[in-house]
C-alpha positions in Angstrom: 90.0 77.7 103.2 92.4 80.3 101.9 90.1 83.1 102.9 90.2 83.9 106.6 87.0 85.8 106.3 85.1 82.8 105.0 86.1 80.2 107.4 84.3 77.9 109.7 83.4 79.4 113.1 85.8 78.7 116.0 85.0 75.4 117.7 84.1 77.2 120.9 81.1 78.9 119.2 80.3 76.7 116.1 77.7 79.2 115.0 77.3 80.6 111.6 76.7 84.0 113.0 80.2 84.0 114.3 81.6 83.5 110.9 79.4 86.2 109.5 80.4 88.6 112.3 84.1 88.0 111.3 83.2 89.0 107.8 81.3 92.2 108.8 84.4 93.4 110.6 86.5 93.2 107.4 84.4 95.7 105.4 86.2 99.0 104.6 84.3 102.2 104.8 84.0 102.4 101.0 82.3 99.0 100.8 85.1 96.6 99.8 86.1 93.7 102.0 89.7 93.4 103.2 91.3 90.1 103.3 93.8 88.6 105.8 95.8 85.4 105.6 95.0 85.2 101.9 97.1 83.2 99.5 97.2 85.9 96.9 98.7 83.6 94.2 95.8 81.2 94.6 93.2 84.0 94.8 94.6 85.8 91.8 94.6 82.6 89.7 90.9 82.3 90.4 90.0 85.8 89.2 87.5 85.6 86.3 88.8 86.9 83.0 86.2 89.7 82.8 88.2 91.5 85.5 91.5 91.5 83.7 91.3 95.1 82.7 90.6 96.3 86.2 93.5 97.6 88.3 91.8 96.7 91.6 90.6 93.3 90.4 91.6 91.4 93.6 89.5 93.9 95.7 86.6 93.4 93.3 86.9 89.6 93.3 87.1 89.3 97.1 84.1 91.6 97.5 82.1 89.5 95.0 83.0 86.3 96.9 81.8 87.8 100.2 78.6 89.0 98.6 78.0 85.6 97.1 78.8 83.9 100.4 76.4 86.1 102.3 73.6 85.6 99.9 74.0 81.9 99.5 75.5 80.6 102.7 74.2 83.0 105.3 70.5 83.4 104.2 69.2 82.7 107.7 70.9 85.9 109.1 70.0 88.2 106.2 68.7 90.8 108.5 72.2 91.2 110.0 74.1 91.7 106.8 71.7 93.5 104.4 73.3 96.9 104.9 76.9 95.8 104.4 75.8 93.8 101.4 74.1 96.8 99.9 77.2 98.9 100.5 79.5 96.4 98.9 77.2 96.2 95.8 77.2 100.0 95.6 81.0 99.9 95.6 81.0 97.3 92.8 78.5 99.4 90.8 80.9 102.4 91.1 83.6 100.1 89.6 81.2 99.4 86.7 80.9 95.8 87.8 77.6 93.8 87.6 77.7 91.4 90.6 75.6 88.9 88.6 78.5 88.3 86.3 80.7 87.3 89.2 78.3 85.3 91.4 78.5 82.0 89.5 82.4 81.9 89.5 82.4 82.9 93.1 79.8 80.3 94.1 81.9 77.6 92.2 84.9 78.7 94.2 83.0 78.6 97.5 81.6 75.2 96.9 85.1 73.8 96.0 86.6 75.3 99.1 84.0 73.7 101.4 84.7 70.1 100.2 
């Protein structure tokens, strides 16, 4: 995976909660998720066209991917991520972004990355 935050848990733990915990630690105070070890060229080439007019489109895209990952791949631990998910969605709303418009492209990317 080219996203450090959405990686398989370390072999020593092999638990999904470890991966989710890594993601929680990467949320900024305003609600966006920061990314480390990101191949920005690859990530930018995957940004949906509806974000082209946004100056912070990579921040928006990464945040949408994390929200989608939490809601689709971490359902069993929803009680641990509800608040950070809400904060991220509020940040997207302040950017005039409807998360629903980004979830399908994000889910497609996530499913491709897991193969």
